[in-house]
Each structure stands twice: as structure tokens, then as C-alpha cells.
C-alpha positions in Angstrom: 45.7 -106.0 -5.9 44.4 -109.6 -6.1 42.5 -110.3 -2.9 41.3 -113.3 -0.9 38.2 -112.7 1.2 37.8 -114.9 4.3 35.1 -114.5 6.9 31.5 -113.5 7.7 29.3 -110.5 8.4 27.9 -107.8 6.1 30.9 -105.7 7.1 33.2 -108.0 5.3 30.8 -108.5 2.3 30.5 -104.6 1.9 34.3 -104.2 2.4 34.9 -106.7 -0.5 32.5 -104.8 -2.7 34.2 -101.5 -1.7 37.5 -102.9 -2.5 36.3 -104.0 -6.0 35.1 -100.5 -6.6 38.6 -99.2 -5.6 40.0 -101.3 -8.6 41.2 -104.5 -6.8 40.1 -107.9 -7.9 38.9 -110.9 -5.8 40.2 -114.4 -6.6 39.2 -116.4 -3.5 36.1 -116.2 -1.2 35.6 -118.4 1.9 32.9 -118.1 4.5 31.4 -120.2 7.4 27.8 -120.3 8.9 26.6 -116.8 10.0 25.7 -116.0 13.6 22.1 -115.0 14.3 22.8 -111.4 14.5 24.6 -111.2 11.2 23.0 -109.4 8.1 25.0 -111.4 5.5 24.8 -115.2 4.9 26.9 -117.8 3.3 24.7 -117.4 0.2 25.7 -113.7 -0.1 29.4 -114.7 -0.1 28.8 -117.3 -2.7 27.1 -114.7 -4.8 30.1 -112.4 -4.4 32.4 -115.1 -5.5 30.3 -115.9 -8.6 30.3 -112.2 -9.5 34.1 -111.9 -9.1 34.9 -115.2 -10.8 36.6 -116.3 -7.6 37.1 -119.8 -6.0 34.5 -120.3 -3.3 34.6 -122.3 0.1 32.0 -122.7 2.7 33.8 -124.6 5.5 34.7 -123.7 9.2 38.0 -125.5 8.8 40.1 -122.9 7.0 43.3 -124.9 7.8 42.4 -128.0 5.8 44.8 -129.0 3.0 42.2 -128.5 0.3 41.3 -125.0 1.6 45.0 -124.0 1.6 45.8 -125.5 -1.8 42.9 -123.5 -3.4 43.8 -120.4 -1.8 47.4 -120.7 -2.8 46.4 -121.5 -6.4 44.1 -118.5 -6.5 47.1 -116.2 -6.8 45.7 -113.7 -4.1 48.4 -111.2 -3.1 46.8 -110.4 0.2 43.8 -111.6 2.2 41.1 -109.6 4.1 39.1 -111.2 6.9 36.7 -110.7 9.6 34.9 -112.9 12.2 36.3 -116.3 11.1 34.9 -118.7 13.8 38.3 -120.5 14.2 41.9 -119.5 14.5 43.5 -119.0 11.0 46.7 -121.0 11.2 50.2 -120.2 9.9 50.0 -122.4 6.8 46.7 -120.6 5.7 48.3 -117.1 6.3 51.5 -118.2 4.5 49.3 -119.1 1.4 48.9 -115.5 0.5 52.1 -113.7 -0.5 51.5 -110.6 1.7 49.5 -112.3 4.5 46.0 -111.8 5.7 44.7 -108.5 7.2 41.9 -108.7 9.8 39.4 -106.1 10.7 39.1 -105.9 14.6 36.5 -103.9 16.3 38.7 -103.1 19.3 41.3 -100.5 20.3 44.6 -102.3 19.8 47.0 -103.1 21.4 44.8 -103.1 24.5 41.4 -104.6 23.5 42.0 -108.1 21.9 39.7 -111.1 21.4 35.9 -111.1 21.3 33.0 -108.7 21.7 35.4 -105.8 22.3 32.8 -103.1 21.6 30.4 -104.6 24.2 33.2 -105.0 26.7 34.3 -101.3 26.0 30.8 -100.1 26.9 30.8 -102.3 30.0 34.2 -101.1 31.1 33.2 -97.3 30.8 35.7 -96.6 27.8 35.6 -93.2 26.2 35.7 -94.9 22.7 35.6 -98.0 20.6 38.5 -98.7 18.3 38.6 -100.2 14.9 41.9 -101.6 13.5 43.0 -103.4 10.4 46.0 -105.4 11.3 48.0 -108.3 9.9 47.1 -111.7 11.4 49.7 -113.2 13.7 49.0 -117.0 13.7 50.9 -117.3 17.0 49.0 -114.6 19.1 45.5 -113.3 18.6 45.0 -109.8 17.4 48.7 -109.0 17.7 50.0 -108.2 14.2 51.2 -104.9 12.8 48.4 -102.3 12.2 47.8 -100.9 8.7 44.9 -98.6 9.5 42.9 -97.4 12.6 39.9 -95.2 13.4 37.6 -95.0 16.5 34.1 -94.0 17.6 33.4 -92.0 20.7 31.2 -93.3 23.5 29.0 -91.3 25.7 26.8 -92.3 28.5 23.9 -92.6 26.0 25.7 -94.7 23.4 24.1 -98.2 22.9 25.8 -101.0 21.0 23.2 -100.4 18.3 25.0 -97.1 17.4 28.4 -98.7 17.4 27.2 -101.4 14.9 25.6 -98.9 12.7 29.0 -96.9 12.7 30.9 -100.1 11.9 28.7 -100.7 8.8 30.4 -97.7 7.2 33.7 -97.6 9.0 34.9 -101.2 8.3 34.7 -100.9 4.3 36.2 -97.5 4.4 39.1 -98.6 6.6 39.7 -101.7 4.6 40.1 -99.5 1.5 42.7 -97.4 3.3 44.5 -100.4 4.8 44.9 -102.1 1.3 46.1 -98.8 -0.2 48.7 -98.5 2.7 49.8 -102.1 2.1 50.3 -101.4 -1.6 52.4 -98.3 -0.8 56.1 -99.3 -0.5 56.9 -96.3 1.7 54.3 -97.2 4.3 55.4 -98.6 7.6 52.6 -100.5 9.6 52.3 -99.7 13.4 54.1 -102.2 15.6 51.8 -103.2 18.5 54.6 -104.4 20.7 56.4 -101.0 20.6 53.5 -99.4 22.7 54.3 -101.6 25.7 50.5 -101.7 26.5 49.4 -104.7 28.5 46.7 -106.5 26.3 43.1 -107.1 27.6 41.9 -110.4 26.4 38.1 -110.1 25.9 36.0 -113.3 25.9 32.7 -114.1 24.2 29.4 -113.0 25.9 26.3 -115.1 25.8 22.5 -113.9 25.9 22.3 -115.0 29.6 25.0 -112.6 30.4 22.4 -109.8 30.0 20.6 -110.8 33.2 20.3 -107.7 35.4 21.3 -107.6 39.0 19.3 -104.8 40.5 21.6 -104.6 43.6 24.3 -103.3 41.3 24.5 -99.5 40.6 22.3 -97.7 38.2 25.4 -96.7 36.2 26.6 -100.3 35.9 23.2 -101.7 34.9 22.8 -98.9 32.3 26.2 -100.0 30.9 24.8 -103.6 30.7 21.7 -102.5 28.9 23.7 -100.3 26.4 26.1 -103.2 25.7 23.4 -105.9 25.4 20.9 -104.0 23.2 20.2 -104.7 19.5 21.4 -106.6 17.4 21.9 -108.8 20.5 19.4 -110.4 22.7 19.1 -107.5 25.2 19.4 -107.0 29.0 16.6 -108.8 30.9 14.8 -109.2 34.2 11.5 -110.8 35.4 8.4 -108.9 36.5 7.6 -110.1 40.1 9.6 -113.2 39.3 7.3 -114.3 36.4 7.1 -112.5 33.0 10.3 -111.8 31.2 11.2 -108.2 30.6 13.7 -107.3 28.0 15.4 -103.8 28.4 16.6 -102.4 25.1 17.4 -98.8 26.3 17.8 -97.1 29.6 19.3 -93.9 31.1 20.3 -92.7 34.5 17.5 -90.7 36.3 17.9 -87.9 38.8 15.1 -87.4 41.3 14.3 -84.3 43.3 14.0 -86.4 46.5 15.8 -89.0 48.6 14.7 -92.6 48.1 14.0 -95.7 50.2 13.2 -98.7 48.0 14.2 -102.2 47.5 16.5 -102.8 44.4 14.4 -103.7 41.4 11.2 -101.9 42.8 9.3 -99.9 40.1 8.9 -96.3 41.4 6.5 -94.7 38.6 7.1 -92.9 35.3 10.2 -90.7 34.6 10.4 -87.3 32.9 11.2 -89.2 29.5 8.0 -91.4 29.8 9.9 -94.5 30.7 9.6 -96.6 33.9 11.7 -95.7 36.9 13.4 -98.6 38.7 15.4 -98.4 42.0 18.8 -100.1 42.0 21.6 -100.6 44.6 22.8 -97.0 44.0 20.6 -94.7 42.1 17.6 -94.8 39.9 17.4 -96.0 36.2 14.7 -95.0 33.7 13.8 -97.8 31.3 12.9 -95.9 28.1 12.4 -99.0 25.8 11.3 -102.5 27.0 9.5 -105.6 25.8 7.4 -107.6 28.1 5.9 -111.0 27.6 2.1 -110.6 27.3 1.8 -106.8 27.7 3.2 -103.5 28.7 5.6 -103.0 31.6 3.5 -101.3 34.4 4.7 -98.1 36.2 3.0 -98.9 39.6 5.2 -99.2 42.6 3.3 -102.4 43.5 5.6 -104.3 41.1 9.2 -105.3 41.3 11.7 -106.6 38.8 13.9 -109.5 39.9 17.0 -111.3 38.6 15.2 -114.8 39.0 12.0 -116.3 37.7 
């Protein structure tokens, strides 16, 4: 099939190359400025377009007349997209004969919108979903699903592992979805038929990783796991001064009861990390970064949520 590629991230770039290897052609490539955590840039997509002999656009406005006209002239039969920074409108979707498919890292029809894997960890879900669905210009992440898969979450899964999984899962799922779309006997999954109430997830910012030590150890651990690399990390302040970034943490079980102020450092844990009291339970910080030095394990110190 002749494909249009619209979006960002190395996942989409790798998906385009996987689809080329599967025998498809690319006639149109469009991208926008990359986010800081992305491993593919606009230059990478420009190189893809050159290699494929495809028209190339670098512009956030994918609904401009010139963009739509070039897309239509490219002769693309179907589009593949991921992480476009603005809503792709009805005219752009209609410029491709079979519409545009979107890879969405969320368990549809429930998880729609932004940062769905992070929110799934924060909400204590058992898994993160990945779906390739047709774009519906009238409603976000609402179109029929052409392929789906999932990744199991445990109490130790950090967003880092989810992103590593996505690196392989997105290209594989796109190859499957395009094969399904080309199969005349395939019927895509109607999201509306499930009757599930959608959960609209909204973007997260680096400052959302600020730790409130009065929360439970379980909830703080979820925040750490959802905020780790490639994101900015959960963070706190040592005695209200130096910033501490927490990359990894786990729940700790002590063989004694405890009286301590939330955020108070208790000592070293069995895993070699620093034990910290919370509003309910104890957390072991197993990987941290501290401005100007190493996080001390002495109970003379406290972590706070304000500088």
C-alpha cells in the first residue's frame, strides 16, 4: 500500500521503516518539532522522505491548504500517525482514501488523550494498552481499532520499561494494522460497541512530579514510577534546599513499628537505598540524583515538598 507518514517520535520513524520492509511504499512524510524526550528529530523524518522519494512537510499546521493539497497529490492510500501536536482535522483525514491510522499508547476505549501510560501507572492499572485506530476528526482517539496489544504492569514497573516495550511494539503493531486494513474480510473493532465510559487523560508537566510525603508510600511509588526516564523524574528537596530527583523506588517492609515525620530519612534499606517515612508506610529510594552530592541516609535529614 502507498502510505502517508504524519507525526513524531522514533516509534513512528521505526514503524515507517518496518512498513517499507514489509513491502509498502511511502509517498508523503510530515512532522513537527520534537519534544525533549523524543529520540527522533525532524531531520530524521526528512531523511526518511528523501530515501523513500516522498514529499516532505515540517509544519505544525497539518490542516493548512498547502499541506492538504500536497497530501492529496501524493496518492497515499492510507496514513499512519503518532504524536502530532495538534488535532488532525476532517479535510486532512479525507485527503487520504482510506483515512489515517493513529498509534495510541492507551487501552481504548477507556484510556484516551495524553500521557496514558503514565496515568495508567498512577491509577494502579494492571496493564498499559497500545492500539492502532482510525482517526475520528470529531472525537479524540474514538475511531475503529485495527490492531491492539498490551504490556503488563507490576508494582515494580517504571515508565522506562513501558517506553522500551513501545519501541518494539509500535512498529510491529503498525505492520499488523496495515495488513488488516488491506484485508477485505477484516472488520475493525467498533469502540462504541463496548459501552465503556472513556477516561480523558490530560498532559503532565515536569512540576507534576513534586512528591508530597504525606501521601501513602504506594501512591508516592506510583508517582516515581510514572515520572522516571525518559521524563524529568519525581523530585523533592533535602531539608528544603537541594533538589533530589527520585528515579526509582520501591515499597519497604520494616520489622518494627515507626514514629516519624513524613519525609524523614530513616537510614539504609535492604536494597542499599535510602528509607523515607511517608504518610502511610515506608519507601526505599533505590536510585536518586542530588544537586551537589549523594543523598545522605542519616535520620537527621528530611525531604520536603517545598524549597
